[in-house]
C-alpha positions, 0 to 999 in steps of 0.5 A: 505425526512423526515420532508417535505410533499412528494406529487405528482403534483396533491397534492396527497401524493406519494411514490414508487409504488403509483398509483398516480405516473403515473403522474410522469411516463408520464412526465418522458417518455417525458423527457427521450425521449428528453434526448435520442435525445439530448444526443445520444443513447450511453450516454442515455443507459449508464447513463439515462436509469437506472434512476427511480423516487422517491418522489416529494415535493410540498413545494419546487418543488423538485423531486427525481431521483434515480440511481443504484449507488453512482458513477452514482448519482455523475456523472449524477449530475456533467454532466447531471443535468442541461440538465435533469432539463431544460427538466423537466421544459419544460415538467412540470414547477412545477418541479423546483429542482431535487434531484439526489440520490441512491436508498434505500439500495445502497451507498448514494450520493445526489446532489440538483440541481436547479436554484441556482446551485448545492450543495452536501448534503450527501455522506455516505458509498460506496459499489462499487467495486472501492470506492471513498476512498479505505480502507487504513491500519491504521498501515501503516503511515509515523509515523510508517515507520522506516527511514534508508539509504536504503529507504531514497529516497523513503520515502522523495519522498512519503512524497513530493507526499502526501504534499499539494503542487504539487510535482515536479514529477509525477508519483512516481514509487516505486521499491523494492523487496517483503517485503521492505516497498513499500506498506507501503509507498503507504498507508502512502501517502493515509493517509497523503494526506487525512489528508491535503485534507479531501474531496480528492478521493483516490483509492488504488488497485493492478494491478491485481484488476485493471484488474479484475475490468476492465474485470468485467466492460466490461462483465457488459457493465459498462466500461464508469463508470469504466473509469470515476470513476478511472479518477475522483480520486485525488490520484491513488495508483497502487501496484504490477504493474508487474502483469499488463499483459494479454489482450491488452485491459486491458493494453490499458485502463491502459495507458489511465487512466495513461494519464488522471491522469497525464494530469489532474494534479492528483497524480499517484503512482505505485509500483513494484518489478523491474524497469520499463524497466524490466517489462515483457509483458508490453506495451512500452508506459506504460513503458515510462509513468512510467519512466517519473516521479521519480523512487525511489528504496528501497534497502534491509534493512541493519543490522542497519535498521532491528534492528531499526525496531524491536526496534520500534515494541517493543516500541509499546509493553512496557510490552514485554521483549526481550533481546538485544541478541535476537534482534541482532540475529533476525536482523542478521539472518532474512535479506531477507525482513522486513515482515519476520523479523516482522513476526518472532518477532510476532511469538516469542511474541505470543508464549511467551504470550501463554506459559509464557516462556521468549523470549530468543535466544534459544527459537528464534532458536527453534521456528523460525528454518524454517524461519531461515533456509530459510533466512540464506545465506550459509556463510562458515567459510572460507569466514569469516576467509578471511574477518577477515584477510583482515579487520585486515590485517593479514595473513590467516595462523594466523587463525590456528597458535599457536601465541598468540600475541594480534594482532593475537589473537583478530582477531582470536577470532572475526572470531570464534564469527562470525563463531558461529553467522553466520553459523550453525556449532557447537563449535567443528566443528568451533574449527577444522577449527581454527587449531584443537582447543578445543571447550572450546576455541571457547566458550571462544572466543564467550563470550569474543567478546560478552562482548567486544561488550557491553563495547568497541565501537571500537570492536562493530563497527569492528564486525558490519562492518564485519557483513555488509560485509559478509551479502552483 
């Protein structure tokens, strides 16, 4: 209490450890005894027993009560401050106000409680296991999330949850495979809601973290604090809910937390890699609660969205030069999830910066061969020929025939192009699958289709449609 004389009731300057502090200690023993009787042994043991005495200001009649954590200070101030102040006034009327704060070195929270009511005066850093405002990734915002046909519902729902107005659904359940953007959306919700509600309490955590912290709270006999902290939030974001398995007590606590959040009108967002009904080993009551709001799925990013994601990433690095052929190659080849796609691009950029080599398709094939090998669906030339013939409505035999009519040659060239970009086959191997043609014929077809895609919108649309069909 800097700037104000801090003294004991006798007028002697006091501090922690001062012998005159015995005046406070005697009074506190009487106050604590009364609180134990009024509040009961359980509440007393959970919240009051850990309180110690700080300084006393004779000028204002303010006595400090010190707690072990930021949250316990907040909880005691909100729920028991009036009862404690009345007990003090009956034991020692000189104590007119209480300042409840954390002990030095702990996360700090102060609440000034007196006859005039309560006023929050400070809330600094938090070093609890479950902070009031969880750290959110600054890169994961709505502005950095690329919208596409496969994620439009989930994005719109997430924006609605983060808005100031109360959403029409609660909870929001985001369903997506690994690396498709559900975690990004959860962080974006936290950022956006904090922007319109600066004082909001927001917690983001994984289901695994929830279980670990609950078990720790039980071991430390701090379950009441764990419960209170989670249920006091304005927005609770739980990721990877498919891992909420194990002990019945953990699932029971999660169920009660969900009920408390929804019942209080707070916002709950959960994410998983599967639908609620497909969660194994999860209590049916939890599944029912998670299904009662909106289940919004995110489908794997299509070719257009993957290309847009790469272009957005490159737009943030104007000094990095990557050709359209490389972008198209990465977007077509790394199709399992967005995280791998961005990781592949990042690796190429880092390699180029460290070695000074330009980013070319050849470099991409060399440096990303492990990723490309894992991501490539084993599409066969036979599948490609079948799809092209169906698309252009020609007979399958035309892929190997000697006919040179334009209506046959162009589809055959497109099939050769797709065989090169979608399979690991060499030019000679592809030529043999097209009636034993020479490898130079295949090279000519590939280059011609590449040129036509740049100049002819119809040709580009045809190839895009076939790529989507074959990748599906």
